[in-house]
C-alpha atoms as an extended CHARMM CRD file, in Angstrom:
* protein
*
       274  EXT
         1         1  UNK       CA            100.3220000000      105.2630000000      116.4210000000  PROA      1               0.0000000000
         2         2  UNK       CA            103.6370000000      107.0050000000      116.8960000000  PROA      2               0.0000000000
         3         3  UNK       CA            106.9050000000      105.9730000000      115.3000000000  PROA      3               0.0000000000
         4         4  UNK       CA            108.8080000000      103.6930000000      117.6150000000  PROA      4               0.0000000000
         5         5  UNK       CA            111.2510000000      100.8280000000      117.7370000000  PROA      5               0.0000000000
         6         6  UNK       CA            109.8250000000       97.5940000000      116.3960000000  PROA      6               0.0000000000
         7         7  UNK       CA            110.3130000000       95.2460000000      119.3210000000  PROA      7               0.0000000000
         8         8  UNK       CA            109.3250000000       91.6630000000      120.0290000000  PROA      8               0.0000000000
         9         9  UNK       CA            105.9230000000       92.6980000000      121.3550000000  PROA      9               0.0000000000
        10        10  UNK       CA            105.1310000000       94.7650000000      118.2640000000  PROA      10              0.0000000000
        11        11  UNK       CA            104.6720000000       93.5580000000      114.6960000000  PROA      11              0.0000000000
        12        12  UNK       CA            104.2100000000       96.0230000000      111.8430000000  PROA      12              0.0000000000
        13        13  UNK       CA            102.3860000000       94.7340000000      108.7590000000  PROA      13              0.0000000000
        14        14  UNK       CA            102.1430000000       96.3100000000      105.3260000000  PROA      14              0.0000000000
        15        15  UNK       CA             98.6660000000       95.4000000000      104.0670000000  PROA      15              0.0000000000
        16        16  UNK       CA             98.8860000000       97.2430000000      100.7280000000  PROA      16              0.0000000000
        17        17  UNK       CA             96.9410000000       95.9930000000       97.7260000000  PROA      17              0.0000000000
        18        18  UNK       CA             96.5010000000       97.6410000000       94.3370000000  PROA      18              0.0000000000
        19        19  UNK       CA             95.0120000000       96.6320000000       90.9810000000  PROA      19              0.0000000000
        20        20  UNK       CA             98.0090000000       95.0060000000       89.2560000000  PROA      20              0.0000000000
        21        21  UNK       CA             97.8090000000       97.2730000000       86.2140000000  PROA      21              0.0000000000
        22        22  UNK       CA             98.4500000000      100.2210000000       88.4990000000  PROA      22              0.0000000000
        23        23  UNK       CA            100.9850000000       99.1420000000       91.1250000000  PROA      23              0.0000000000
        24        24  UNK       CA            102.5940000000       95.9810000000       92.5010000000  PROA      24              0.0000000000
        25        25  UNK       CA            102.2190000000       95.9880000000       96.2820000000  PROA      25              0.0000000000
        26        26  UNK       CA            104.6140000000       93.1200000000       97.0040000000  PROA      26              0.0000000000
        27        27  UNK       CA            107.3120000000       94.5710000000       94.7400000000  PROA      27              0.0000000000
        28        28  UNK       CA            106.9670000000       98.0070000000       96.3660000000  PROA      28              0.0000000000
        29        29  UNK       CA            107.2630000000       96.3640000000       99.7920000000  PROA      29              0.0000000000
        30        30  UNK       CA            110.5200000000       94.6920000000       98.7020000000  PROA      30              0.0000000000
        31        31  UNK       CA            111.8850000000       98.0500000000       97.5870000000  PROA      31              0.0000000000
        32        32  UNK       CA            110.9340000000      100.0210000000      100.6990000000  PROA      32              0.0000000000
        33        33  UNK       CA            108.9230000000       99.5570000000      103.8590000000  PROA      33              0.0000000000
        34        34  UNK       CA            108.9480000000      100.4540000000      107.5450000000  PROA      34              0.0000000000
        35        35  UNK       CA            111.9760000000       98.7490000000      109.1710000000  PROA      35              0.0000000000
        36        36  UNK       CA            110.9820000000       95.4110000000      110.7110000000  PROA      36              0.0000000000
        37        37  UNK       CA            107.6610000000       95.2460000000      108.8460000000  PROA      37              0.0000000000
        38        38  UNK       CA            106.2860000000       92.1300000000      107.1490000000  PROA      38              0.0000000000
        39        39  UNK       CA            103.9910000000       91.9590000000      104.1310000000  PROA      39              0.0000000000
        40        40  UNK       CA            100.3950000000       90.9920000000      104.9440000000  PROA      40              0.0000000000
        41        41  UNK       CA             99.1140000000       89.5560000000      101.6710000000  PROA      41              0.0000000000
        42        42  UNK       CA             95.3680000000       90.0430000000      101.4950000000  PROA      42              0.0000000000
        43        43  UNK       CA             95.3290000000       87.7520000000       98.4110000000  PROA      43              0.0000000000
        44        44  UNK       CA             96.7350000000       84.9050000000      100.5180000000  PROA      44              0.0000000000
        45        45  UNK       CA             94.8400000000       85.5280000000      103.7430000000  PROA      45              0.0000000000
        46        46  UNK       CA             91.3250000000       84.9840000000      102.3970000000  PROA      46              0.0000000000
        47        47  UNK       CA             88.7970000000       82.3000000000      101.5220000000  PROA      47              0.0000000000
        48        48  UNK       CA             90.0940000000       81.2080000000       98.1120000000  PROA      48              0.0000000000
        49        49  UNK       CA             87.1230000000       78.8880000000       97.5630000000  PROA      49              0.0000000000
        50        50  UNK       CA             84.6630000000       81.8150000000       97.5680000000  PROA      50              0.0000000000
        51        51  UNK       CA             83.5100000000       83.3380000000       94.2550000000  PROA      51              0.0000000000
        52        52  UNK       CA             83.7900000000       86.7610000000       95.9290000000  PROA      52              0.0000000000
        53        53  UNK       CA             86.9970000000       88.7400000000       96.5120000000  PROA      53              0.0000000000
        54        54  UNK       CA             88.7320000000       88.9540000000       99.8890000000  PROA      54              0.0000000000
        55        55  UNK       CA             86.2090000000       86.9850000000      101.9590000000  PROA      55              0.0000000000
        56        56  UNK       CA             87.3660000000       86.0550000000      105.4600000000  PROA      56              0.0000000000
        57        57  UNK       CA             89.4900000000       82.9100000000      105.6240000000  PROA      57              0.0000000000
        58        58  UNK       CA             88.7720000000       80.1070000000      108.1160000000  PROA      58              0.0000000000
        59        59  UNK       CA             90.0010000000       80.4510000000      111.7030000000  PROA      59              0.0000000000
        60        60  UNK       CA             92.7910000000       77.9370000000      111.0720000000  PROA      60              0.0000000000
        61        61  UNK       CA             93.9020000000       79.6300000000      107.8170000000  PROA      61              0.0000000000
        62        62  UNK       CA             94.0830000000       83.0370000000      109.5270000000  PROA      62              0.0000000000
        63        63  UNK       CA             95.8660000000       81.6050000000      112.5730000000  PROA      63              0.0000000000
        64        64  UNK       CA             98.4890000000       79.8430000000      110.4360000000  PROA      64              0.0000000000
        65        65  UNK       CA             98.9900000000       82.8540000000      108.1960000000  PROA      65              0.0000000000
        66        66  UNK       CA             99.5070000000       85.4930000000      110.9120000000  PROA      66              0.0000000000
        67        67  UNK       CA            101.4500000000       83.0350000000      113.0830000000  PROA      67              0.0000000000
        68        68  UNK       CA            103.8740000000       82.7810000000      110.1540000000  PROA      68              0.0000000000
        69        69  UNK       CA            104.2580000000       86.5590000000      110.3030000000  PROA      69              0.0000000000
        70        70  UNK       CA            105.3410000000       86.2920000000      113.9430000000  PROA      70              0.0000000000
        71        71  UNK       CA            102.0230000000       87.3860000000      115.4320000000  PROA      71              0.0000000000
        72        72  UNK       CA            100.8580000000       85.6930000000      118.6440000000  PROA      72              0.0000000000
        73        73  UNK       CA             97.7920000000       86.5310000000      120.7290000000  PROA      73              0.0000000000
        74        74  UNK       CA             99.9960000000       88.8400000000      122.8510000000  PROA      74              0.0000000000
        75        75  UNK       CA            101.4830000000       90.8160000000      119.9540000000  PROA      75              0.0000000000
        76        76  UNK       CA            100.5430000000       94.4400000000      119.3290000000  PROA      76              0.0000000000
        77        77  UNK       CA             99.9390000000       94.5980000000      115.5760000000  PROA      77              0.0000000000
        78        78  UNK       CA            100.1980000000       97.8480000000      113.6190000000  PROA      78              0.0000000000
        79        79  UNK       CA             98.9250000000       97.8000000000      110.0330000000  PROA      79              0.0000000000
        80        80  UNK       CA             99.4940000000      100.3190000000      107.2650000000  PROA      80              0.0000000000
        81        81  UNK       CA             99.3210000000      100.5750000000      103.4840000000  PROA      81              0.0000000000
        82        82  UNK       CA            100.9080000000      102.7010000000      100.7990000000  PROA      82              0.0000000000
        83        83  UNK       CA             97.7820000000      103.9770000000       99.0840000000  PROA      83              0.0000000000
        84        84  UNK       CA             97.7880000000      107.5570000000       97.8340000000  PROA      84              0.0000000000
        85        85  UNK       CA             94.6750000000      108.4210000000       99.8780000000  PROA      85              0.0000000000
        86        86  UNK       CA             96.6250000000      107.5960000000      103.0650000000  PROA      86              0.0000000000
        87        87  UNK       CA             94.7460000000      104.5260000000      104.2270000000  PROA      87              0.0000000000
        88        88  UNK       CA             92.8080000000      102.0870000000      102.0470000000  PROA      88              0.0000000000
        89        89  UNK       CA             93.4480000000       98.3750000000      102.7630000000  PROA      89              0.0000000000
        90        90  UNK       CA             94.9310000000       98.6920000000      106.2710000000  PROA      90              0.0000000000
        91        91  UNK       CA             91.4990000000       98.9860000000      107.9730000000  PROA      91              0.0000000000
        92        92  UNK       CA             90.5000000000       95.6830000000      106.3300000000  PROA      92              0.0000000000
        93        93  UNK       CA             93.4960000000       93.9410000000      107.9360000000  PROA      93              0.0000000000
        94        94  UNK       CA             92.7270000000       95.7440000000      111.2330000000  PROA      94              0.0000000000
        95        95  UNK       CA             89.1250000000       94.5060000000      111.1280000000  PROA      95              0.0000000000
        96        96  UNK       CA             90.2050000000       90.9540000000      110.2150000000  PROA      96              0.0000000000
        97        97  UNK       CA             92.3950000000       90.7650000000      113.3060000000  PROA      97              0.0000000000
        98        98  UNK       CA             89.5240000000       92.0420000000      115.4410000000  PROA      98              0.0000000000
        99        99  UNK       CA             87.0670000000       89.6310000000      113.7920000000  PROA      99              0.0000000000
       100       100  UNK       CA             89.3890000000       86.7740000000      114.8000000000  PROA      100             0.0000000000
       101       101  UNK       CA             89.4890000000       87.9340000000      118.4060000000  PROA      101             0.0000000000
       102       102  UNK       CA             92.6650000000       90.0490000000      118.4510000000  PROA      102             0.0000000000
       103       103  UNK       CA             92.3020000000       93.2490000000      120.4880000000  PROA      103             0.0000000000
       104       104  UNK       CA             95.7920000000       94.7590000000      120.2410000000  PROA      104             0.0000000000
       105       105  UNK       CA             95.7130000000       96.0380000000      116.6880000000  PROA      105             0.0000000000
       106       106  UNK       CA             96.1510000000       99.5930000000      115.3860000000  PROA      106             0.0000000000
       107       107  UNK       CA             96.1890000000      101.3990000000      112.0530000000  PROA      107             0.0000000000
       108       108  UNK       CA             99.1080000000      103.7340000000      111.2950000000  PROA      108             0.0000000000
       109       109  UNK       CA             97.4120000000      107.1220000000      111.0210000000  PROA      109             0.0000000000
       110       110  UNK       CA             98.2410000000      108.7310000000      107.6800000000  PROA      110             0.0000000000
       111       111  UNK       CA             99.7100000000      105.5370000000      106.2440000000  PROA      111             0.0000000000
       112       112  UNK       CA            103.0650000000      104.9410000000      104.5910000000  PROA      112             0.0000000000
       113       113  UNK       CA            102.7280000000      108.0700000000      102.4550000000  PROA      113             0.0000000000
       114       114  UNK       CA            102.8900000000      110.2820000000      105.5490000000  PROA      114             0.0000000000
       115       115  UNK       CA            105.5250000000      108.0820000000      107.2190000000  PROA      115             0.0000000000
       116       116  UNK       CA            107.8140000000      108.8510000000      104.2600000000  PROA      116             0.0000000000
       117       117  UNK       CA            106.7670000000      112.5060000000      104.0630000000  PROA      117             0.0000000000
       118       118  UNK       CA            107.6200000000      113.0160000000      107.7370000000  PROA      118             0.0000000000
       119       119  UNK       CA            111.1010000000      111.6280000000      107.1450000000  PROA      119             0.0000000000
       120       120  UNK       CA            110.8560000000      108.3880000000      109.1230000000  PROA      120             0.0000000000
       121       121  UNK       CA            113.2370000000      105.5570000000      108.1310000000  PROA      121             0.0000000000
       122       122  UNK       CA            112.4620000000      103.0830000000      105.3480000000  PROA      122             0.0000000000
       123       123  UNK       CA            114.3830000000       99.9880000000      104.2920000000  PROA      123             0.0000000000
       124       124  UNK       CA            114.5510000000       97.3030000000      101.6100000000  PROA      124             0.0000000000
       125       125  UNK       CA            115.8430000000       94.8250000000      104.1880000000  PROA      125             0.0000000000
       126       126  UNK       CA            113.4080000000       91.9770000000      104.7580000000  PROA      126             0.0000000000
       127       127  UNK       CA            113.1030000000       90.8150000000      108.3510000000  PROA      127             0.0000000000
       128       128  UNK       CA            112.3740000000       87.1310000000      108.8800000000  PROA      128             0.0000000000
       129       129  UNK       CA            110.0140000000       87.0360000000      111.8570000000  PROA      129             0.0000000000
       130       130  UNK       CA            110.1620000000       84.1350000000      114.2890000000  PROA      130             0.0000000000
       131       131  UNK       CA            106.9730000000       82.1180000000      113.7230000000  PROA      131             0.0000000000
       132       132  UNK       CA            104.4770000000       82.3800000000      116.5760000000  PROA      132             0.0000000000
       133       133  UNK       CA            101.3410000000       80.5620000000      117.6490000000  PROA      133             0.0000000000
       134       134  UNK       CA             98.1120000000       82.4870000000      117.0940000000  PROA      134             0.0000000000
       135       135  UNK       CA             94.7690000000       81.1030000000      118.2360000000  PROA      135             0.0000000000
       136       136  UNK       CA             91.8780000000       82.5370000000      116.2180000000  PROA      136             0.0000000000
       137       137  UNK       CA             88.2630000000       82.5520000000      117.2800000000  PROA      137             0.0000000000
       138       138  UNK       CA             85.7920000000       84.2340000000      114.9460000000  PROA      138             0.0000000000
       139       139  UNK       CA             83.6590000000       86.8720000000      116.6410000000  PROA      139             0.0000000000
       140       140  UNK       CA             80.3840000000       86.3950000000      114.7530000000  PROA      140             0.0000000000
       141       141  UNK       CA             79.0690000000       89.7210000000      116.0820000000  PROA      141             0.0000000000
       142       142  UNK       CA             81.5240000000       91.5820000000      113.8230000000  PROA      142             0.0000000000
       143       143  UNK       CA             80.5480000000       89.7940000000      110.5800000000  PROA      143             0.0000000000
       144       144  UNK       CA             77.2360000000       89.8070000000      108.7360000000  PROA      144             0.0000000000
       145       145  UNK       CA             76.1790000000       87.1670000000      106.2230000000  PROA      145             0.0000000000
       146       146  UNK       CA             73.9720000000       87.5760000000      103.1530000000  PROA      146             0.0000000000
       147       147  UNK       CA             71.0750000000       85.9110000000      105.0020000000  PROA      147             0.0000000000
       148       148  UNK       CA             71.3380000000       88.3350000000      107.9270000000  PROA      148             0.0000000000
       149       149  UNK       CA             71.4010000000       91.2860000000      105.5260000000  PROA      149             0.0000000000
       150       150  UNK       CA             68.3010000000       90.0330000000      103.6920000000  PROA      150             0.0000000000
       151       151  UNK       CA             66.4590000000       89.5480000000      106.9720000000  PROA      151             0.0000000000
       152       152  UNK       CA             67.3980000000       93.0730000000      108.0680000000  PROA      152             0.0000000000
       153       153  UNK       CA             65.7200000000       94.6840000000      105.0300000000  PROA      153             0.0000000000
       154       154  UNK       CA             62.3660000000       93.9630000000      106.6890000000  PROA      154             0.0000000000
       155       155  UNK       CA             63.3210000000       93.6520000000      110.3750000000  PROA      155             0.0000000000
       156       156  UNK       CA             65.5510000000       96.7810000000      110.4980000000  PROA      156             0.0000000000
       157       157  UNK       CA             67.4700000000       95.3270000000      113.4390000000  PROA      157             0.0000000000
       158       158  UNK       CA             70.5640000000       97.3240000000      112.5430000000  PROA      158             0.0000000000
       159       159  UNK       CA             71.5260000000      100.4100000000      110.5500000000  PROA      159             0.0000000000
       160       160  UNK       CA             73.4820000000       99.8840000000      107.3260000000  PROA      160             0.0000000000
       161       161  UNK       CA             76.1300000000      102.3240000000      106.0760000000  PROA      161             0.0000000000
       162       162  UNK       CA             77.6110000000      101.9380000000      102.5900000000  PROA      162             0.0000000000
       163       163  UNK       CA             81.0990000000      103.3900000000      102.0930000000  PROA      163             0.0000000000
       164       164  UNK       CA             81.1930000000      103.4690000000       98.2690000000  PROA      164             0.0000000000
       165       165  UNK       CA             81.2930000000      106.6550000000       96.1780000000  PROA      165             0.0000000000
       166       166  UNK       CA             77.9070000000      108.3160000000       95.7730000000  PROA      166             0.0000000000
       167       167  UNK       CA             77.4860000000      107.4510000000       92.0600000000  PROA      167             0.0000000000
       168       168  UNK       CA             77.9570000000      103.7520000000       92.7450000000  PROA      168             0.0000000000
       169       169  UNK       CA             75.6330000000      103.8690000000       95.7340000000  PROA      169             0.0000000000
       170       170  UNK       CA             72.9330000000      105.6350000000       93.7200000000  PROA      170             0.0000000000
       171       171  UNK       CA             73.3810000000      103.3120000000       90.7540000000  PROA      171             0.0000000000
       172       172  UNK       CA             74.3760000000      106.0370000000       88.3020000000  PROA      172             0.0000000000
       173       173  UNK       CA             77.8730000000      104.6820000000       87.5470000000  PROA      173             0.0000000000
       174       174  UNK       CA             79.2430000000      101.1800000000       87.0400000000  PROA      174             0.0000000000
       175       175  UNK       CA             81.0240000000       99.5680000000       89.9820000000  PROA      175             0.0000000000
       176       176  UNK       CA             84.1090000000       97.8460000000       88.5220000000  PROA      176             0.0000000000
       177       177  UNK       CA             82.0320000000       96.3530000000       85.7320000000  PROA      177             0.0000000000
       178       178  UNK       CA             79.0090000000       95.5620000000       87.9040000000  PROA      178             0.0000000000
       179       179  UNK       CA             75.7220000000       97.3940000000       87.7060000000  PROA      179             0.0000000000
       180       180  UNK       CA             75.5950000000       99.4400000000       90.8910000000  PROA      180             0.0000000000
       181       181  UNK       CA             72.9930000000      100.4740000000       93.4280000000  PROA      181             0.0000000000
       182       182  UNK       CA             72.4760000000       99.7270000000       97.1010000000  PROA      182             0.0000000000
       183       183  UNK       CA             70.7610000000       97.6180000000       99.7350000000  PROA      183             0.0000000000
       184       184  UNK       CA             67.3140000000       99.0090000000      100.6950000000  PROA      184             0.0000000000
       185       185  UNK       CA             67.5370000000      101.2780000000      103.7400000000  PROA      185             0.0000000000
       186       186  UNK       CA             71.3080000000      101.7870000000      103.5290000000  PROA      186             0.0000000000
       187       187  UNK       CA             72.8630000000      105.2100000000      104.1520000000  PROA      187             0.0000000000
       188       188  UNK       CA             75.7900000000      106.4000000000      102.0310000000  PROA      188             0.0000000000
       189       189  UNK       CA             78.9510000000      107.7750000000      103.6650000000  PROA      189             0.0000000000
       190       190  UNK       CA             81.8370000000      107.5000000000      101.1680000000  PROA      190             0.0000000000
       191       191  UNK       CA             84.8690000000      106.2600000000      103.1220000000  PROA      191             0.0000000000
       192       192  UNK       CA             87.1100000000      109.1850000000      102.1310000000  PROA      192             0.0000000000
       193       193  UNK       CA             84.7470000000      111.4840000000      104.0880000000  PROA      193             0.0000000000
       194       194  UNK       CA             86.6290000000      110.3420000000      107.1950000000  PROA      194             0.0000000000
       195       195  UNK       CA             90.0790000000      111.2000000000      105.8240000000  PROA      195             0.0000000000
       196       196  UNK       CA             91.6370000000      114.6540000000      105.8100000000  PROA      196             0.0000000000
       197       197  UNK       CA             93.3440000000      116.1340000000      102.7450000000  PROA      197             0.0000000000
       198       198  UNK       CA             96.6880000000      114.8650000000      104.0640000000  PROA      198             0.0000000000
       199       199  UNK       CA             95.3460000000      111.3110000000      104.4040000000  PROA      199             0.0000000000
       200       200  UNK       CA             95.0230000000      111.2840000000      108.1970000000  PROA      200             0.0000000000
       201       201  UNK       CA             91.8610000000      110.3330000000      110.0630000000  PROA      201             0.0000000000
       202       202  UNK       CA             89.7070000000      113.3670000000      110.8000000000  PROA      202             0.0000000000
       203       203  UNK       CA             89.2010000000      114.3690000000      114.4350000000  PROA      203             0.0000000000
       204       204  UNK       CA             86.7140000000      112.4640000000      116.5770000000  PROA      204             0.0000000000
       205       205  UNK       CA             84.4670000000      115.5550000000      116.6550000000  PROA      205             0.0000000000
       206       206  UNK       CA             84.4680000000      115.7620000000      112.8500000000  PROA      206             0.0000000000
       207       207  UNK       CA             83.7680000000      112.0210000000      112.5230000000  PROA      207             0.0000000000
       208       208  UNK       CA             80.8640000000      112.2210000000      115.0020000000  PROA      208             0.0000000000
       209       209  UNK       CA             79.4500000000      115.1450000000      113.0210000000  PROA      209             0.0000000000
       210       210  UNK       CA             79.6180000000      113.1420000000      109.7480000000  PROA      210             0.0000000000
       211       211  UNK       CA             77.6090000000      110.3070000000      111.3350000000  PROA      211             0.0000000000
       212       212  UNK       CA             75.1630000000      112.8010000000      112.8690000000  PROA      212             0.0000000000
       213       213  UNK       CA             74.5680000000      114.5580000000      109.5350000000  PROA      213             0.0000000000
       214       214  UNK       CA             73.6430000000      111.2070000000      107.9850000000  PROA      214             0.0000000000
       215       215  UNK       CA             71.3900000000      110.4090000000      110.9750000000  PROA      215             0.0000000000
       216       216  UNK       CA             73.4670000000      107.3650000000      111.9310000000  PROA      216             0.0000000000
       217       217  UNK       CA             73.0640000000      106.6620000000      115.6490000000  PROA      217             0.0000000000
       218       218  UNK       CA             76.3120000000      105.2950000000      117.0870000000  PROA      218             0.0000000000
       219       219  UNK       CA             74.4800000000      104.0860000000      120.1840000000  PROA      219             0.0000000000
       220       220  UNK       CA             72.5630000000      101.5640000000      118.0520000000  PROA      220             0.0000000000
       221       221  UNK       CA             73.6280000000       98.4540000000      116.0560000000  PROA      221             0.0000000000
       222       222  UNK       CA             75.4660000000       99.2710000000      112.8450000000  PROA      222             0.0000000000
       223       223  UNK       CA             76.7510000000       97.2410000000      109.8840000000  PROA      223             0.0000000000
       224       224  UNK       CA             79.0580000000       98.5650000000      107.1650000000  PROA      224             0.0000000000
       225       225  UNK       CA             79.0700000000       97.4750000000      103.5170000000  PROA      225             0.0000000000
       226       226  UNK       CA             80.8690000000       98.4850000000      100.2990000000  PROA      226             0.0000000000
       227       227  UNK       CA             81.8890000000       96.6970000000       97.0660000000  PROA      227             0.0000000000
       228       228  UNK       CA             83.9420000000       93.8130000000       98.4860000000  PROA      228             0.0000000000
       229       229  UNK       CA             84.2190000000       94.3210000000      102.2350000000  PROA      229             0.0000000000
       230       230  UNK       CA             87.3190000000       96.5470000000      102.1890000000  PROA      230             0.0000000000
       231       231  UNK       CA             86.3760000000      100.2310000000      102.5020000000  PROA      231             0.0000000000
       232       232  UNK       CA             83.4540000000       99.1910000000      104.7480000000  PROA      232             0.0000000000
       233       233  UNK       CA             86.1630000000       98.6140000000      107.3560000000  PROA      233             0.0000000000
       234       234  UNK       CA             86.8850000000      102.3680000000      107.2610000000  PROA      234             0.0000000000
       235       235  UNK       CA             83.3570000000      102.9060000000      108.6140000000  PROA      235             0.0000000000
       236       236  UNK       CA             84.0910000000      100.4080000000      111.4020000000  PROA      236             0.0000000000
       237       237  UNK       CA             87.3810000000      102.1770000000      112.1690000000  PROA      237             0.0000000000
       238       238  UNK       CA             85.7980000000      105.6480000000      112.2080000000  PROA      238             0.0000000000
       239       239  UNK       CA             83.0610000000      104.4530000000      114.5860000000  PROA      239             0.0000000000
       240       240  UNK       CA             85.7120000000      102.6740000000      116.7110000000  PROA      240             0.0000000000
       241       241  UNK       CA             87.5490000000      105.9890000000      117.1390000000  PROA      241             0.0000000000
       242       242  UNK       CA             84.2760000000      107.4030000000      118.5160000000  PROA      242             0.0000000000
       243       243  UNK       CA             84.1370000000      104.5810000000      121.0690000000  PROA      243             0.0000000000
       244       244  UNK       CA             81.8020000000      102.2530000000      119.1300000000  PROA      244             0.0000000000
       245       245  UNK       CA             83.6570000000       98.9460000000      118.9750000000  PROA      245             0.0000000000
       246       246  UNK       CA             80.9640000000       96.6150000000      117.6820000000  PROA      246             0.0000000000
       247       247  UNK       CA             80.3790000000       97.6910000000      114.0670000000  PROA      247             0.0000000000
       248       248  UNK       CA             79.8810000000       94.5980000000      111.9120000000  PROA      248             0.0000000000
       249       249  UNK       CA             81.0170000000       94.3250000000      108.2920000000  PROA      249             0.0000000000
       250       250  UNK       CA             78.9400000000       92.6230000000      105.5990000000  PROA      250             0.0000000000
       251       251  UNK       CA             81.7820000000       90.5590000000      104.1770000000  PROA      251             0.0000000000
       252       252  UNK       CA             80.2020000000       89.7960000000      100.7850000000  PROA      252             0.0000000000
       253       253  UNK       CA             79.0660000000       93.4050000000      100.3150000000  PROA      253             0.0000000000
       254       254  UNK       CA             77.7080000000       94.5960000000       96.9470000000  PROA      254             0.0000000000
       255       255  UNK       CA             79.5970000000       91.9670000000       94.9190000000  PROA      255             0.0000000000
       256       256  UNK       CA             77.6360000000       89.2180000000       96.6890000000  PROA      256             0.0000000000
       257       257  UNK       CA             74.3950000000       91.2120000000       97.0490000000  PROA      257             0.0000000000
       258       258  UNK       CA             74.3090000000       91.9860000000       93.3210000000  PROA      258             0.0000000000
       259       259  UNK       CA             74.5610000000       88.2990000000       92.4090000000  PROA      259             0.0000000000
       260       260  UNK       CA             72.2420000000       86.8840000000       95.0740000000  PROA      260             0.0000000000
       261       261  UNK       CA             69.5950000000       89.4240000000       96.1090000000  PROA      261             0.0000000000
       262       262  UNK       CA             66.1850000000       89.5530000000       94.3740000000  PROA      262             0.0000000000
       263       263  UNK       CA             65.8370000000       92.4820000000       91.9180000000  PROA      263             0.0000000000
       264       264  UNK       CA             63.5570000000       94.5490000000       94.1840000000  PROA      264             0.0000000000
       265       265  UNK       CA             66.2900000000       94.4480000000       96.8650000000  PROA      265             0.0000000000
       266       266  UNK       CA             68.6730000000       96.3460000000       94.5900000000  PROA      266             0.0000000000
       267       267  UNK       CA             67.9110000000      100.0610000000       94.7440000000  PROA      267             0.0000000000
       268       268  UNK       CA             69.2060000000      101.9210000000       91.6870000000  PROA      268             0.0000000000
       269       269  UNK       CA             68.4140000000      105.2990000000       90.1710000000  PROA      269             0.0000000000
       270       270  UNK       CA             69.6450000000      104.0810000000       86.7980000000  PROA      270             0.0000000000
       271       271  UNK       CA             66.8690000000      101.4670000000       86.7340000000  PROA      271             0.0000000000
       272       272  UNK       CA             64.2520000000      104.0180000000       87.7120000000  PROA      272             0.0000000000
       273       273  UNK       CA             65.3910000000      106.2510000000       84.8800000000  PROA      273             0.0000000000
       274       274  UNK       CA             64.8480000000      103.5570000000       82.2350000000  PROA      274             0.0000000000
């Protein structure tokens, strides 16, 4: 997405989130953001009744929330975040919009870090968007439940790609306090594989090659998973850039799988080593 004037038909959303000990996303937004942008609070726009982090909200919750940010069904939404890697939480917001039936949504390539580096304008001025009406309809094809993931272990109806770092996938390092490991049959492609050193998305050719090397067939059904359904959306975005628009995300990801799956459905090298 190129830099351009933020007009009525375009809404820019900052979807940054960081562990609070490290950075305060809302405070940083108040201090500087892309002119005309609004803050998309991933802590607010989620299912707060779920024991798991960042699960999709209901259709009505999402519709009310993004409507309040001035997004209607005709708005082109551009999402970005300020993470040091370039893009971290923005693909989650991008996928959420798509899961609720919104087609016109893009991710700012390179994120806020590169926006600033390239000398584009920033402001502390907060724009009050005119509330809009957004009608949300969940596209079930883009979301996988725990039950569907369990069924797939034996049926192998779709490929599963896990975007976590290799140590967490293999079970050799803790995953934010949880024992780690992976879903049987999953393939590991850490999400940062798709980002260049500058924090931009790699070229389509490079992305296709990464999937090919891991024997992931983009012509066949594919579901992405991670720790809490965030970096999995980077897999969906990378595949989308290659023309595959139907990658589903397992919303509960490892945080749900760890608590609910039977022990033999948690593959871990650490356990084998005991």
